[in-house]
C-alpha positions as CSV (number, residue, x, y, z in Angstrom):
1,M,146.0,201.0,28.5
2,R,146.2,203.2,31.6
3,P,144.2,206.2,32.0
4,I,146.9,208.6,31.9
5,A,147.9,207.0,28.9
6,I,144.9,207.3,27.1
7,A,144.6,211.0,28.2
8,A,147.8,212.0,26.9
9,L,147.1,210.2,23.6
10,P,145.2,213.1,22.0
11,L,148.2,215.5,23.1
12,A,150.6,213.2,21.5
13,L,148.3,213.2,18.3
14,V,148.5,216.8,17.9
15,L,152.3,216.9,18.5
16,A,153.2,214.9,16.1
17,G,150.6,216.6,13.5
18,T,152.7,219.7,14.6
19,V,155.9,217.9,13.5
20,W,154.5,217.0,10.0
21,A,153.2,220.3,9.7
22,E,156.4,222.1,9.6
23,P,157.7,223.9,6.7
24,K,160.0,221.6,4.1
25,Q,161.7,224.6,3.3
26,A,163.8,227.7,5.0
27,P,160.9,230.5,5.5
28,G,163.6,233.0,4.8
29,K,164.6,233.6,1.4
30,P,167.5,235.8,-0.1
31,D,164.6,237.9,-2.8
32,V,165.0,241.6,-1.6
33,T,161.2,242.0,-2.8
34,R,160.4,240.5,0.4
35,V,161.5,243.1,2.3
36,A,159.0,245.8,4.1
37,A,159.9,249.4,4.6
38,G,160.0,249.9,8.6
39,T,162.1,249.6,12.1
40,Y,163.2,246.4,13.0
41,T,165.4,245.5,16.1
42,A,168.0,243.2,16.4
43,D,167.9,239.4,17.3
44,P,170.0,238.9,20.1
45,L,169.8,235.8,20.2
46,H,171.2,235.2,16.4
47,T,173.3,238.2,16.1
48,L,176.9,237.3,16.5
49,V,180.2,239.2,15.7
50,E,183.4,237.0,15.2
51,W,186.6,238.5,15.7
52,R,190.0,237.0,14.3
53,I,193.6,237.9,14.8
54,N,196.9,236.6,13.9
55,H,199.0,234.9,16.5
56,M,202.8,235.3,16.7
57,G,202.7,234.4,12.2
58,F,201.7,231.0,13.5
59,N,197.7,230.8,13.1
60,D,194.7,232.8,14.0
61,Y,192.4,232.5,17.0
62,F,188.9,234.1,17.4
63,G,185.9,234.6,19.5
64,L,182.4,235.9,19.7
65,F,180.3,238.6,20.7
66,G,176.8,238.4,21.1
67,S,173.7,239.1,23.0
68,I,174.0,242.4,20.9
69,T,171.0,245.0,20.4
70,G,170.0,247.4,18.5
71,T,167.7,248.9,15.4
72,L,167.7,249.0,11.6
73,V,165.6,251.4,9.9
74,I,165.2,250.6,6.3
75,D,162.8,251.3,3.1
76,P,163.9,249.0,0.1
77,A,162.8,252.2,-2.1
78,Q,165.5,254.5,-0.4
79,L,168.2,252.0,0.9
80,D,170.7,255.2,0.8
81,Q,168.5,256.5,3.7
82,A,169.0,252.8,6.0
83,R,170.1,253.6,9.0
84,V,171.6,251.0,11.9
85,A,172.9,251.1,15.4
86,V,173.9,248.3,17.3
87,R,175.5,248.1,21.2
88,I,177.6,245.0,22.0
89,P,178.4,244.0,25.3
90,V,182.3,243.5,25.4
91,R,182.1,242.1,28.8
92,K,180.3,239.2,27.4
93,V,182.8,238.2,25.1
94,T,183.5,234.4,24.2
95,T,186.4,232.0,23.4
96,A,187.1,228.4,23.3
97,S,189.5,228.9,26.3
98,E,188.9,229.7,29.6
99,G,192.3,230.9,29.9
100,L,192.0,233.5,27.0
101,T,188.8,234.7,27.8
102,G,190.3,235.3,31.6
103,H,193.2,237.5,29.7
104,L,191.0,239.3,27.5
105,L,188.9,240.3,30.3
106,R,191.5,240.7,33.3
107,P,192.8,243.8,34.8
108,S,196.4,245.0,35.0
109,G,198.8,243.0,36.6
110,D,200.7,246.2,37.9
111,G,197.6,248.3,38.3
112,G,198.1,250.2,35.0
113,K,195.8,249.5,32.1
114,P,194.4,246.1,31.3
115,D,195.9,244.4,28.4
116,F,192.9,244.1,26.4
117,F,189.1,244.6,27.6
118,G,189.7,244.6,31.6
119,P,187.4,243.3,33.8
120,K,184.2,246.1,33.4
121,P,184.5,247.2,29.5
122,A,182.3,249.2,28.3
123,D,179.7,247.9,25.4
124,A,180.6,248.7,21.9
125,L,178.8,250.9,20.0
126,F,178.1,251.1,16.1
127,V,176.5,254.2,14.3
128,S,175.8,254.4,11.0
129,T,176.5,257.6,9.1
130,A,176.1,256.7,5.6
131,V,174.8,253.7,3.4
132,K,176.0,253.5,-0.2
133,P,174.3,250.4,-2.0
134,G,175.8,248.1,-4.4
135,A,174.8,248.2,-8.2
136,D,173.6,244.4,-7.4
137,G,171.0,245.4,-5.5
138,T,171.8,243.1,-2.6
139,S,175.2,244.7,-1.2
140,A,176.6,248.0,0.5
141,K,179.1,250.0,2.4
142,I,177.9,251.0,5.2
143,E,179.9,253.7,6.6
144,G,179.9,254.7,10.6
145,R,181.5,255.3,13.6
146,L,182.9,252.5,16.1
147,T,183.2,253.5,19.9
148,L,184.9,250.6,21.5
149,N,187.1,250.8,24.8
150,G,186.7,254.5,24.9
151,V,187.7,255.5,21.5
152,T,185.6,256.5,18.2
153,R,186.7,255.6,15.1
154,P,185.2,255.6,11.5
155,V,184.4,251.9,10.6
156,T,182.8,250.7,6.8
157,L,181.2,247.5,6.7
158,D,180.9,245.5,4.0
159,A,177.5,244.4,4.2
160,R,175.1,242.0,2.0
161,F,171.4,241.0,2.3
162,A,171.0,237.3,3.5
163,G,167.4,236.6,3.8
164,A,164.1,237.8,4.4
165,G,160.7,236.5,5.6
166,K,158.3,235.7,8.4
167,N,159.9,233.6,11.3
168,P,157.5,230.6,12.1
169,M,158.6,230.7,15.8
170,N,157.1,233.9,16.7
171,G,155.2,235.5,13.5
172,K,157.6,238.2,13.0
173,Q,159.1,239.6,10.1
174,T,163.1,238.9,9.8
175,L,165.4,240.5,7.5
176,G,169.3,238.3,7.8
177,F,172.7,240.4,6.9
178,H,176.3,239.4,6.7
179,A,179.1,242.1,6.8
180,T,182.9,242.0,6.9
181,A,185.1,244.6,8.2
182,R,189.0,245.2,9.6
183,I,189.9,247.5,12.4
184,M,193.1,248.0,14.1
185,R,193.0,247.6,17.6
186,S,195.8,249.9,18.1
187,E,193.7,252.6,17.1
188,F,191.2,251.8,19.7
189,G,194.0,251.6,22.7
190,M,195.1,248.0,22.7
191,A,198.3,247.9,21.6
192,T,200.1,245.2,23.9
193,S,201.6,242.7,22.2
194,I,202.2,243.9,18.8
195,P,203.3,242.3,16.3
196,L,203.4,239.2,18.5
197,V,199.7,239.3,18.4
198,G,198.7,241.2,15.2
199,D,197.1,244.8,15.2
200,A,194.3,243.7,12.5
201,V,191.3,242.3,13.6
202,D,189.0,240.9,11.1
203,L,185.6,240.7,11.9
204,Q,182.8,238.6,10.6
205,I,179.3,239.6,11.6
206,S,175.8,237.6,10.9
207,A,173.2,240.1,11.7
208,G,169.3,239.3,12.3
209,F,166.6,242.1,12.7
210,Q,163.0,241.6,13.3
211,R,159.4,243.3,13.7
């Protein structure tokens, strides 16, 4: 065996041991007793907002917002006092079609208002104003104000606790939630092509927070 191969053998054994030592189950569990009070930061790599809208009554199309930042302040003994604020970079919208993404971010052809977001949209911002925990202890209505396209309106999220635990990759305490909401895009100044393209926009949110 060549010297370089011999030298690499201990490292290979260490790595192999690390693989075999990995947890045999997911570190996060839907156990509310694992939730520790504190201020958590949104995980921008694992927090996503999916938007879905109807196209001409034929089918839906959808896209994603990612790279989301923000904070969650939570105390399991006082869930109604929880607060959340997140910022969504609209300019980073993602779809499966280059043409559709370009349409969402393009300027108006006649120099007027863009059809949708335009080329340099401001970040969207959601700030909670009230949290109303459900009787089951794992759900909540999160009332807040959404600022999108320069317009601020009330929006309510139907949220559900997904899991908590220690992230083995970075050692941070992590909380996860799922949420849904529906907004009317015309209320945020985007009425282009209604009713060919639907007014109602359904939001599916998967959010991770860590500290």
